[in-house]
C-alpha positions, 0 to 999 in steps of 0.5 A: 798312341804309338806302338812304343807308348801303347806297349809301355802303357799296357805293361805298366797297367798290368804291373799296377794290377798285379801290385794292387792284388798283392797289396789287397791281400795283405801280403805286402806292407809298404813301408815296413813296420819293422825289420822282420816285416821288411825282410818278409816283404822282400821275400814276398815280392820275390815270390810274386815275381818268380810266380808271375804275379808281379811285373819286373817293373813293379818289382823294381818300384816295390824293392825301392820303396822297401829298401828306402823305407828302413834306416841304413843303420837298421838294415846294417845291424839286421844283416850283420853288415859290419862283421861281414865286411870288416875283413874286406881288404880290396886287393884289386879294383874288382868288388869283394862280396859277402852274402848276408842271410835273412833269419830262419823265421822269414818265409822264403818258400815258393820262390821258384827262381834262384835269388840272392842277398849280397854286399858288394865292397870296393876301394876308391876306383874299384868298379862293378864293371859295365854289363847288361843282363838277360832274364834277371832283376836286381837292386843296388842300395848304397850302404856306405861311401859313394859311387859314380853310377851310370845306367842304361836302357837296352834298346836292341841287340846287334849280334852282327856287330857283337854289340848292344844298343844302349840308351843312357838313363842316369849318370850321377854320384849316389851316396849312402841311401841312394839306389838303382834297380834293373830288369829286362824292362827298365834300366837293364844295364849299369856301371858303378865306380867307387868314389871313396874307399870302403864303398858298399852296396846291398843287392837283392836279385832274382835270376833265370826269370821267365824265358818268354823274353828272348835275346839275340845276345847270349849271357854267361852263366851269371845272366850277364853280358859285359859291354863297353858303353864308352862309344860316342852316342849317335844322333839319337843319343844311343850308344853301340856298346861292343860286347866284351869278355870278362877279362877284357872288361876287367882290363879296361874298367877295373885294371 
C-alpha cells in the first residue's frame, strides 16, 4: 500500500470508529424519525466534530445522510424558508443570505467552534464564487432551482506562485435535493452557478476547526481563499488555480 492510500485508509478507519461510537451511544439517529430529531442530530454531529470525536470526512458522510433523509418541503417548513427568502430581490450576481434557527429546544451546548445554518439565494447566473477553505467543513443542499456545481480536491498550496493546486472532482448540474459537502480532507474547493432564477441552497458549516492541519496559504477571516480554477489542467489533470482577492473573483465570476 503506497503512502497516499495508507494515509487515506487510516483516516477512513479512524472516522468510522468515531462514528461507530456515536451511533452506539444513541446520540445519532440515521435517518431521523422527525424534524426535531433531524435538527438534534445535526447539532450532535457538529458537537462531535468540534470536540474531535468525529473526523471531517465522517461529518461529511453523516450530514449528507441527515439532509437527504428528510423531505425538502419538511425542512423548508421547519426552517421557515418561504418567509426568510421571499423578499430576496437579487440586485447582483452575488448570493443573498438569511440565517434560519433551530428551535430553542434543540441542545446546542458544547459545540465549541463557531457554526452556522444559512440559506443562499441567487438569480440565474448568480454564483457562489470559486474558493477553498482552511480549517472548516460545510454542506450545501439545493432547496430550489438548479446549480452548475464544480468541486475540487485541494492537492497542494503553491505560495511561490500565489496558487493552489486543485484536482477537479465534480462538474454537474444539481437540482433540488442534490447536495455537496466539503472539508479539509475531501472536496475542499467549490464553485456554484445558478441555472434558474430563485435558486437556493441550505448550508450547514463549522469554522475554526483544529489547527493541527496548517496551510501555506492563509485564508481570510471567513476561512476562505478565492481562486481562479479555469486554467487548463496539466497532464495529471491538476489545475494551478491562482489566488484572487474577493473583488477580483467577483469581477470575473459574478460580474
